[in-house]
ROLUM-303752 format. One record per residue: residue in three letters; x, z, y of N, C-alpha, C, O in turn. Coordinates in steps of 0.1 Angstrom, whole numbers, padded with zeros to 4 digits, always signed. Example, Ala and Ser with C-alpha at 12.3 -4.5 7.8 and 13.67 -1.06 7.14 Angstrom:
BEGIN
ala+0132+0078-0057+0123+0078-0045+0132+0078-0033+0142+0085-0033;ser+0128+0071-0022+0137+0071-0011+0129+0079+0000+0134+0080+0011;
END
This chain:
BEGIN
met+0117+0132+0397+0108+0122+0390+0101+0128+0378+0108+0135+0370;ser+0089+0126+0377+0081+0132+0366+0085+0125+0353+0086+0113+0352;arg+0086+0133+0342+0090+0128+0329+0077+0123+0322+0078+0115+0313;gly+0066+0128+0325+0054+0124+0318+0051+0133+0306+0060+0139+0301;ile+0039+0133+0302+0034+0141+0291+0041+0138+0278+0044+0147+0270;phe+0044+0125+0275+0049+0121+0262+0064+0124+0261+0069+0124+0250;asp+0071+0127+0272+0085+0131+0272+0086+0146+0272+0098+0152+0273;ser+0075+0154+0273+0075+0168+0274+0077+0175+0261+0072+0170+0251;pro+0084+0186+0261+0085+0194+0248+0072+0200+0244+0071+0204+0232;val+0062+0200+0252+0049+0205+0249+0042+0196+0238+0034+0201+0231;val+0046+0183+0238+0040+0174+0228+0042+0179+0214+0033+0178+0205;gly+0054+0185+0211+0056+0191+0197+0047+0202+0194+0042+0203+0183;leu+0044+0210+0204+0034+0221+0202+0020+0215+0200+0013+0220+0191;ile+0016+0205+0207+0003+0199+0206+0002+0193+0192-0008+0194+0186;asn+0012+0186+0188+0012+0179+0174+0011+0190+0163+0003+0188+0154;ala+0018+0201+0165+0017+0211+0155+0003+0217+0154-0002+0220+0143;gly-0003+0219+0166-0016+0224+0166-0026+0215+0160-0035+0219+0153;ala-0025+0202+0163-0034+0192+0158-0033+0191+0142-0043+0190+0135;ala-0020+0192+0137-0018+0192+0123-0025+0204+0116-0031+0203+0106;arg-0025+0216+0123-0032+0228+0118-0047+0226+0117-0053+0230+0108;val-0052+0220+0128-0067+0218+0129-0071+0208+0118-0081+0210+0111;ile-0063+0198+0115-0066+0188+0105-0067+0195+0091-0075+0192+0083;asp-0058+0205+0089-0057+0212+0076-0066+0224+0075-0067+0230+0065;ala-0073+0227+0086-0082+0239+0087-0093+0238+0077-0099+0227+0075;pro-0097+0248+0070-0107+0248+0059-0121+0244+0064-0127+0236+0058;ile-0125+0249+0076-0139+0246+0080-0140+0233+0089-0147+0224+0086;ile-0133+0233+0099-0133+0222+0109-0125+0210+0104-0128+0199+0109;gly-0116+0212+0095-0107+0201+0091-0115+0189+0085-0111+0178+0088;ser-0126+0192+0078-0133+0180+0072-0139+0171+0083-0140+0159+0081;leu-0143+0177+0094-0148+0169+0105-0137+0161+0112-0138+0150+0115;val-0126+0168+0114-0114+0162+0121-0108+0151+0113-0104+0141+0119;arg-0108+0153+0100-0102+0143+0091-0109+0129+0091-0104+0120+0085;arg-0121+0129+0097-0128+0116+0097-0121+0106+0106-0123+0094+0105;ser-0113+0111+0116-0106+0102+0125-0091+0106+0127-0084+0098+0134;met-0087+0116+0121-0073+0120+0123-0067+0123+0109-0073+0127+0100;val-0054+0120+0108-0046+0123+0096-0032+0125+0100-0027+0121+0110;val-0025+0133+0092-0010+0135+0094-0003+0125+0085-0006+0123+0073;ile+0006+0117+0092+0014+0107+0084+0028+0113+0082+0033+0120+0089;arg+0033+0108+0070+0047+0112+0067+0055+0099+0064+0050+0090+0057;tyr+0066+0099+0070+0075+0087+0068+0089+0090+0069+0093+0101+0074;thr+0098+0081+0065+0112+0083+0066+0118+0074+0076+0115+0062+0077;gly+0126+0080+0085+0132+0072+0096+0141+0062+0090+0149+0065+0082;arg+0141+0049+0095+0149+0039+0090+0164+0042+0093+0172+0040+0084;arg+0168+0047+0104+0182+0049+0107+0186+0063+0103+0197+0065+0098;ser+0178+0073+0106+0182+0087+0103+0181+0091+0088+0189+0099+0084;gly+0172+0084+0081+0169+0088+0068+0161+0102+0067+0159+0106+0056;lys+0158+0107+0078+0150+0120+0078+0135+0118+0076+0130+0107+0079;thr+0129+0128+0070+0114+0127+0068+0107+0133+0080+0111+0144+0085;phe+0097+0126+0086+0090+0131+0097+0075+0132+0094+0070+0124+0085;glu+0068+0140+0101+0053+0141+0100+0047+0142+0114+0053+0149+0122;thr+0037+0135+0116+0030+0135+0129+0015+0132+0127+0011+0124+0119;pro+0007+0139+0135-0008+0136+0134-0011+0124+0143-0005+0121+0153;val-0020+0116+0137-0025+0103+0144-0040+0102+0143-0046+0107+0134;asn-0046+0094+0152-0059+0090+0151-0059+0077+0143-0050+0069+0144;tyr-0070+0074+0135-0070+0062+0127-0085+0057+0127-0094+0064+0130;gln-0086+0044+0122-0099+0038+0119-0097+0031+0106-0086+0026+0103;arg-0107+0032+0098-0108+0024+0085-0112+0010+0089-0122+0008+0096;arg-0105+0000+0083-0109-0014+0085-0108-0021+0071-0097-0025+0067;gly-0119-0022+0065-0119-0028+0051-0111-0018+0042-0114-0006+0042;gly-0101-0023+0035-0093-0015+0026-0081-0010+0033-0072-0004+0027;ala-0080-0011+0046-0068-0007+0054-0071+0004+0063-0083+0007+0066;val-0061+0011+0068-0062+0021+0078-0054+0016+0090-0043+0012+0089;val-0061+0016+0102-0055+0011+0114-0052+0023+0123-0061+0030+0127;ile-0040+0024+0128-0036+0034+0137-0032+0027+0150-0023+0018+0151;arg-0039+0030+0161-0036+0025+0174-0027+0035+0181-0030+0047+0182;val-0015+0030+0185-0005+0038+0191-0007+0039+0206-0006+0030+0213;met-0010+0051+0210-0013+0054+0224+0001+0055+0231+0010+0062+0226;ala+0003+0048+0242+0015+0048+0250+0027+0045+0241+0037+0053+0240;pro+0027+0033+0235+0038+0029+0225+0052+0029+0231+0061+0032+0224;asp+0053+0027+0244+0067+0026+0250+0073+0040+0251+0085+0042+0254;lys+0064+0050+0250+0069+0064+0251+0071+0071+0237+0076+0082+0236;lys+0068+0063+0227+0069+0068+0213+0078+0059+0205+0080+0048+0208;thr+0084+0065+0195+0094+0057+0187+0090+0056+0172+0095+0048+0165;trp+0081+0065+0167+0078+0066+0153+0073+0052+0147+0077+0049+0136;trp+0065+0045+0155+0059+0032+0150+0070+0021+0148+0067+0012+0140;arg+0081+0023+0154+0092+0012+0153+0098+0012+0139+0104+0002+0135;asn+0096+0022+0131+0100+0022+0117+0093+0012+0109+0096+0010+0098;phe+0082+0007+0114+0073-0002+0107+0072-0016+0112+0063-0024+0109;thr+0082-0020+0121+0082-0033+0126+0088-0043+0116+0093-0038+0106;gly+0087-0056+0118+0092-0065+0109+0084-0065+0096+0072-0067+0096;asp+0091-0063+0085+0084-0063+0072+0077-0050+0069+0069-0048+0059;gly+0078-0040+0078+0071-0027+0076+0079-0018+0067+0090-0020+0064;gly+0072-0008+0062+0078+0002+0054+0067+0012+0048+0055+0011+0050;ser+0072+0021+0040+0063+0030+0033+0059+0041+0042+0067+0046+0050;leu+0046+0045+0041+0040+0056+0049+0030+0063+0041+0023+0057+0033;thr+0030+0076+0042+0021+0085+0034+0011+0091+0043+0014+0096+0054;leu-0002+0089+0040-0013+0096+0047-0016+0109+0039-0020+0109+0028;arg-0013+0120+0046-0014+0133+0039-0028+0137+0038-0036+0137+0047;glu-0032+0141+0026-0045+0146+0023-0056+0137+0028-0066+0141+0034;phe-0054+0124+0025-0064+0114+0029-0073+0111+0018-0069+0108+0007;asp-0086+0114+0020-0096+0113+0010-0093+0123-0002-0095+0119-0013;gly-0087+0134+0002-0085+0145-0008-0071+0144-0015-0069+0153-0023;ala-0063+0135-0012-0050+0134-0018-0040+0127-0009-0044+0120+0000;asp-0027+0129-0011-0017+0121-0004-0017+0107-0009-0017+0104-0021;arg-0018+0097+0001-0019+0083-0003-0007+0076+0004-0006+0076+0016;thr+0001+0070-0004+0012+0062+0001+0009+0047+0001+0004+0042-0009;gly+0012+0041+0012+0009+0027+0014+0020+0020+0021+0030+0026+0025;his+0018+0007+0024+0027-0001+0032+0022-0002+0046+0011-0007+0048;ala+0030+0001+0056+0026+0001+0070+0034-0010+0077+0046-0012+0075;val+0027-0017+0086+0033-0028+0094+0028-0026+0108+0016-0025+0111;ala+0038-0025+0118+0034-0024+0132+0035-0037+0139+0043-0046+0136;arg+0025-0040+0147+0024-0052+0155+0021-0049+0169+0013-0040+0172;arg+0028-0056+0178+0025-0055+0193+0018-0067+0197+0023-0078+0194;asp+0007-0066+0204+0000-0078+0209+0005-0083+0222+0014-0076+0228;asp+0000-0094+0227+0005-0099+0240+0002-0090+0252+0008-0093+0263;arg-0006-0080+0250-0009-0071+0261-0001-0058+0260-0003-0049+0268;gly+0008-0058+0250+0017-0046+0248+0011-0035+0240+0017-0025+0237;arg-0001-0037+0235-0008-0027+0226-0001-0028+0212+0002-0038+0207;val+0000-0016+0206+0006-0016+0193-0004-0010+0183-0010+0001+0185;thr-0005-0016+0171-0013-0011+0160-0004-0010+0148+0005-0019+0146;val-0006+0000+0140+0001+0001+0127-0010+0000+0116-0019+0008+0116;thr-0009-0010+0108-0019-0012+0097-0013-0008+0084-0002-0012+0080;val-0020+0001+0078-0015+0007+0065-0024+0002+0054-0036+0004+0054;thr-0018-0005+0044-0025-0009+0032-0022+0001+0021-0011+0002+0017;val-0033+0007+0016-0031+0018+0006-0034+0012-0007-0033+0019-0017;
END
């Protein structure tokens, strides 16, 4: 049975590569228009994690659409009342805000960050 791309160890390498591109001096400014590295603390583990995500600005908020949410766990740290999340080097500085994850009736998940 195929494990799928999101269960593959290759995902860690892809995320590391994406984070480097976001931080790259020349191309980074273009990539940062739609991608950012987020930093958060796991609710149960207490560990700090970083992962690159695509985002959209919506008014004063940042909206992250979680692709294949059933294959990912990071967004679950922001269910219910939500929690603290840092957008690394967002508009030139680390910005910490409050993030809340919501799943709609079609199973799509968005994480809304109010900075």
